[in-house]
C-alpha positions in Angstrom: -182.0 -120.1 146.3 -182.3 -123.0 148.7 -181.8 -126.6 147.6 -185.0 -128.5 146.8 -186.6 -130.3 149.8 -185.8 -133.8 148.4 -182.1 -133.2 148.8 -182.1 -130.9 151.8 -184.0 -133.5 153.9 -181.8 -136.5 153.1 -179.4 -137.6 155.8 -176.1 -138.9 154.3 -177.8 -140.2 151.1 -175.9 -142.6 148.8 -174.5 -141.2 145.7 -176.9 -143.2 143.6 -179.8 -141.6 145.5 -178.4 -138.2 145.1 -178.0 -138.7 141.3 -181.6 -140.0 141.1 -183.1 -137.1 143.0 -181.0 -134.6 141.1 -182.1 -136.0 137.7 -185.7 -135.9 138.8 -185.4 -132.2 140.0 -183.6 -131.2 136.8 -186.2 -132.9 134.6 -189.0 -131.2 136.6 -187.3 -127.8 136.1 -187.0 -128.3 132.4 -190.7 -129.2 132.2 -191.6 -126.0 134.2 -189.1 -123.6 132.6 -188.1 -124.9 129.1 -186.2 -123.8 127.2 -183.7 -123.4 130.0 -179.9 -123.4 130.3 -177.8 -125.4 132.8 -176.9 -122.2 134.6 -180.5 -121.2 134.9 -181.4 -124.7 136.3 -178.6 -124.4 138.9 -179.8 -120.9 139.9 -183.5 -122.0 140.2 -182.7 -125.2 142.2 -179.6 -124.3 144.2 -177.8 -127.4 142.8 -174.2 -126.7 141.7 -173.5 -126.0 138.1 -171.2 -129.1 137.9 -173.9 -131.4 139.3 -176.5 -130.0 137.0 -174.2 -130.5 134.0 -173.7 -134.1 134.9 -177.4 -134.6 135.3 -178.2 -133.0 131.9 -175.6 -135.3 130.4 -177.3 -138.4 131.9 -180.7 -137.2 130.8 -179.4 -136.6 127.3 -178.1 -140.2 127.2 -181.5 -141.4 128.3 -182.9 -139.4 125.3 -185.1 -137.4 127.6 -183.5 -134.0 127.1 -182.3 -132.3 123.8 -180.4 -129.1 123.1 -182.8 -126.3 121.9 -180.4 -123.6 120.7 -177.9 -121.3 122.1 -178.4 -118.4 124.5 -177.6 -115.2 122.7 -177.4 -111.5 123.5 -175.3 -111.6 126.7 -171.6 -111.4 127.5 -169.6 -114.3 128.7 -169.8 -118.0 127.9 -172.6 -118.9 125.5 -175.2 -121.2 127.2 -177.2 -124.0 125.6 -180.9 -124.2 126.0 -182.5 -127.5 126.8 -186.0 -128.9 126.5 -187.6 -132.3 126.9 -187.0 -134.4 123.8 -189.9 -134.2 121.3 -189.9 -138.0 121.0 -189.8 -138.7 124.7 -193.4 -139.7 124.6 -197.0 -138.4 124.5 -200.4 -138.9 126.1 -203.9 -139.6 124.8 -207.1 -138.4 126.5 -210.7 -139.5 125.6 -214.0 -138.2 126.9 -216.8 -140.8 126.4 -219.4 -138.1 126.5 -223.0 -139.3 126.4 -223.6 -137.7 123.0 -220.2 -137.9 121.4 -216.6 -139.1 121.8 -213.9 -136.5 122.2 -210.2 -137.2 121.8 -207.0 -135.3 122.4 -203.4 -136.4 122.0 -200.7 -134.1 123.3 -197.0 -133.9 123.9 -195.5 -133.9 127.4 -196.1 -130.2 127.8 -199.8 -130.6 127.1 -199.7 -129.1 123.6 -202.3 -131.0 121.5 -201.2 -132.3 118.1 -204.5 -134.2 117.5 -208.0 -133.2 118.5 -211.2 -134.7 117.2 -214.9 -135.2 118.0 -216.8 -138.2 116.8 -220.5 -139.1 116.8 -221.0 -142.5 118.4 -222.0 -145.4 116.1 -225.7 -146.1 115.9 -227.5 -147.9 117.4 -225.3 -147.0 120.4 -224.5 -150.0 122.5 -221.5 -151.0 124.6 -220.0 -153.2 121.9 -220.1 -150.4 119.3 -218.7 -147.9 121.7 -215.9 -150.2 122.7 -214.9 -150.9 119.1 -215.1 -147.2 118.3 -212.9 -146.3 121.3 -210.3 -148.8 120.3 -210.2 -147.5 116.7 -209.8 -143.9 117.8 -207.1 -144.6 120.3 -205.2 -146.8 117.9 -205.3 -144.0 115.3 -204.0 -141.5 117.9 -201.2 -143.8 118.9 -200.2 -144.4 115.3 -200.2 -140.7 114.5 -198.3 -139.7 117.7 -195.6 -142.3 117.1 -194.4 -140.5 114.0 -192.9 -137.6 115.9 -193.5 -138.1 119.6 -192.3 -141.5 120.5 -194.5 -143.9 122.4 -197.7 -143.3 124.4 -196.9 -142.9 128.1 -200.5 -142.7 129.5 -204.1 -142.9 128.3 -206.8 -141.0 130.3 -210.4 -142.0 129.8 -213.4 -140.0 131.1 -216.6 -142.0 131.5 -220.1 -140.9 132.6 -220.4 -143.5 135.3 -218.7 -144.0 138.7 -215.4 -145.8 138.6 -214.0 -148.1 141.4 -210.8 -146.4 142.6 -209.3 -149.8 143.5 -209.8 -151.6 140.2 -210.7 -148.8 137.7 -213.8 -150.8 136.8 -216.7 -148.8 135.5 -219.8 -149.2 137.8 -223.3 -149.4 136.3 -225.9 -147.4 138.3 -229.5 -146.6 137.5 -230.1 -143.0 136.3 -226.6 -142.8 134.8 -226.0 -142.5 131.1 -225.2 -146.3 130.8 -227.3 -148.0 133.4 -227.8 -151.3 131.7 -224.7 -152.0 129.5 -221.4 -150.7 130.7 -218.3 -151.7 128.9 -214.8 -151.7 130.4 -212.2 -149.5 128.7 -209.5 -151.8 129.9 -211.0 -154.6 127.9 -211.7 -152.5 124.9 -208.0 -151.4 124.7 -206.4 -154.7 125.8 -203.2 -155.3 123.9 -203.2 -152.0 122.2 -200.5 -150.3 124.4 -198.6 -151.0 127.5 -199.1 -147.4 128.7 -201.1 -147.0 131.9 -204.8 -146.7 131.4 -206.4 -144.1 133.7 -210.2 -144.4 133.9 -212.2 -141.9 136.0 -215.6 -140.5 136.3 -216.2 -137.4 134.1 -217.4 -135.1 136.9 -214.4 -136.0 139.0 -212.1 -135.3 136.0 -213.9 -132.0 135.5 -213.1 -131.1 139.1 -209.5 -132.0 138.6 -209.3 -129.8 135.5 -210.8 -126.9 137.4 -208.4 -127.4 140.3 -205.3 -127.4 138.0 -206.4 -125.0 135.2 -209.6 -123.3 136.1 -211.6 -121.6 138.8 -210.5 -123.9 141.6 -206.8 -123.1 141.4 -206.7 -121.0 144.5 -209.0 -123.1 146.7 -207.8 -125.8 149.1 -211.2 -127.4 149.0 -214.2 -127.1 146.7 -217.3 -128.9 145.4 -217.8 -128.9 141.6 -221.4 -129.5 140.7 -221.9 -130.7 137.1 -225.3 -130.1 135.4 -225.9 -131.3 131.9 -227.7 -134.3 130.7 -227.0 -135.7 134.2 -226.1 -134.5 137.6 -223.0 -135.1 139.6 -220.4 -133.6 142.0 -216.6 -133.8 142.2 -215.2 -133.0 145.6 -211.7 -131.8 146.3 -210.6 -131.6 149.9 -207.1 -130.8 151.0 -206.0 -130.8 147.4 -207.1 -134.4 147.0 -210.0 -135.8 144.9 -212.6 -137.6 147.2 -213.7 -140.7 145.4 -215.2 -142.8 148.2 -214.5 -146.4 149.0 -216.3 -147.7 145.9 -216.1 -144.6 143.6 -219.6 -143.2 144.2 -218.8 -140.2 146.3 -220.4 -137.2 144.7 -223.4 -139.0 143.2 -225.7 -136.2 144.5 -228.6 -137.3 142.2 -229.3 -139.9 145.0 -229.8 -137.3 147.7 -233.2 -136.9 149.2 -234.7 -133.4 148.8 -237.7 -131.7 150.3 -239.6 -131.6 147.0 -239.7 -135.4 146.9 -241.5 -137.8 149.4 -239.2 -139.5 152.0 -237.5 -142.6 150.6 -237.9 -141.6 147.0 -235.1 -143.3 145.0 -232.7 -140.9 143.3 -234.5 -137.9 144.9 -232.5 -135.0 143.5 -232.3 -136.5 140.0 -236.1 -137.2 140.1 -236.9 -133.7 141.3 -234.8 -132.2 138.5 -236.6 -134.3 135.9 -240.0 -133.4 137.4 -239.1 -129.7 137.3 -239.1 -130.0 133.5 -235.5 -128.7 133.3 -233.8 -131.7 131.8 -236.7 -133.0 129.8 -237.9 -129.6 128.4 -241.5 -129.9 129.5 -242.3 -126.5 128.2 -244.5 -127.3 125.2 -242.3 -125.9 122.5 -239.3 -127.8 123.9 -240.8 -131.3 123.7 -238.7 -133.8 121.8 -235.5 -131.8 122.2 -232.4 -133.4 123.7 -232.0 -132.6 127.4 -229.1 -130.1 127.2 -230.7 -128.2 124.3 -234.0 -128.2 126.2 -232.4 -126.9 129.3 -230.6 -124.1 127.4 -233.8 -123.1 125.8 -235.6 -122.8 129.1 -232.7 -120.8 130.5 -232.8 -118.5 127.5 -236.5 -117.9 127.9 -236.1 -117.2 131.6 -233.5 -114.6 130.9 -235.9 -113.1 128.3 -238.6 -112.7 130.9 -240.8 -115.8 130.2 -242.7 -116.4 133.4 -243.2 -120.2 132.9 -239.5 -120.7 132.1 -238.5 -118.5 135.0 -240.6 -120.6 137.4 -238.9 -123.8 136.1 -235.4 -122.3 136.5 -236.3 -121.0 140.0 -237.5 -124.5 141.1 -234.4 -126.1 139.6 -232.1 -123.7 141.3 -233.8 -124.3 144.7 -233.5 -128.0 144.3 -229.8 -127.9 143.4 -229.2 -125.3 146.1 -230.7 -127.7 148.7 -228.3 -130.4 147.7 -225.3 -128.0 147.8 -226.3 -126.8 151.3 -226.4 -130.4 152.5 -222.9 -130.9 151.1 -221.7 -127.7 152.8 -223.0 -128.9 156.2 -221.0 -132.1 155.8 -217.7 -131.1 154.3 -217.6 -127.3 154.5 -216.0 -126.6 151.1 -214.2 -123.2 150.6 -215.9 -122.8 147.2 -218.7 -124.3 145.1 -218.4 -124.3 141.3 -221.3 -124.9 138.9 -220.2 -126.4 135.7 -221.2 -128.5 132.7 -223.1 -127.3 129.6 -226.0 -126.1 131.7 -224.7 -125.5 135.2 -222.7 -122.3 134.7 -225.6 -120.4 133.1 -226.2 -117.1 134.9 -230.0 -117.6 135.1 -229.4 -120.8 137.1 -226.6 -119.4 139.2 -228.9 -116.8 140.8 -231.4 -119.1 142.5 -228.7 -121.6 143.5 -226.8 -118.9 145.2 -229.9 -117.6 147.0 -230.8 -121.1 148.3 -227.3 -121.9 149.5 -227.1 -118.5 151.3 -230.4 -119.3 153.0 -229.7 -122.9 154.0 -226.0 -123.5 154.4 -224.6 -122.9 157.9 -221.7 -120.8 156.6 -222.4 -120.3 152.9 -219.4 -120.5 150.6 -219.1 -118.5 147.4 -221.0 -120.2 144.5 -219.3 -119.4 141.2 -219.4 -120.7 137.6 -216.6 -123.1 136.5 -214.1 -121.7 134.0 -213.8 -124.6 131.6 -217.4 -125.4 130.6 -218.2 -128.6 128.7 -214.5 -129.2 127.9 -213.6 -129.9 131.6 -213.8 -133.7 131.6 -211.5 -134.0 128.6 -209.1 -131.5 130.0 -209.1 -133.4 133.3 -208.4 -136.7 131.5 -205.5 -135.0 129.7 -204.2 -133.5 133.0 -204.1 -136.9 134.9 -202.5 -138.6 131.9 -199.8 -135.9 131.8 -199.1 -136.1 135.5 -198.7 -139.9 135.3 -196.5 -139.7 132.2 -194.2 -137.1 133.8 -194.0 -139.1 137.0 -193.0 -142.2 135.1 -190.4 -140.2 133.2 -189.0 -139.0 136.5 -188.8 -142.6 137.7 -187.0 -143.5 134.4 -184.6 -140.6 134.9 -183.9 -141.8 138.5 -183.3 -145.4 137.6 -181.7 -145.0 134.2 
């Protein structure tokens, strides 16, 4: 097997740089293959067994690797399995969902040791939510510290745009928190020195679908989230497109043919007027938006003509927006997600509209992760940052 690119491309590197790159490669291999022996690491990376053994020794001294038993059932020298130390650190992920707060804490392999869902304090306001967030994260850090060391990253999913330069949450009309956004950085100040990674929930859902879901094999795709709100995450060239100020993908602001020219928040307004989010069928009045939408979808599938007309209009409206996106960025794939977006009854009219309007229509498919995608995305970015920081630690230790 050929040597990893980092080593192969270096011209006359210093010994310190060689050790740094070797330690990073060995640590990555243990993350990918654990439990794994030194001989297996050497075989997979093309690095000599002697060099791998020295790297493993250094990583043990840094308390990043630990023995994980002996290799049995084969002739010759008995090998020792290695894995990342259980107390090397952990990550915390939080989804500040509009109707609840979801939390997950996991080890560095992404295995959760704490998962919880909490109803927000009432009346819900920024101060209450900030205090509740701090309490929940503090509890996760305390519990994780017993067996897993210290927190290495905290990922936060929010239902608003986030400035990619400052990680500040941006208030916008027609978003779940238009008039009273709190900043997670302020809420968690002084609680931990771990990096705080704040990102929009739909963007994180797209990240989760890219790494773990239906977007794994696509170089570019648009993820359209439909729930209590509307949004889009766009991945192009394997990179998340955030925009200069974090509002890329706010498709609720697109103008659509069902609204007069210049109507503010055209797509979001059209969706509301279709009765899909507000449940304007008589029996659905007073229901929460997601429950109302699901009820309309259920009735449409059961043959209810009024519900079918609402779903058809909604599908056409969303399909128009997707066709516009396709004409601009030409994604390889479009995914519909969220608690409402992946329903088969909605998928059909969206597909028909995209096929009719897009210049070269891409496949339109349901996302694989459902309503859990934003939390899984927050966990994924926290894990990626934590592992990157561990690699840096291994290289400079």
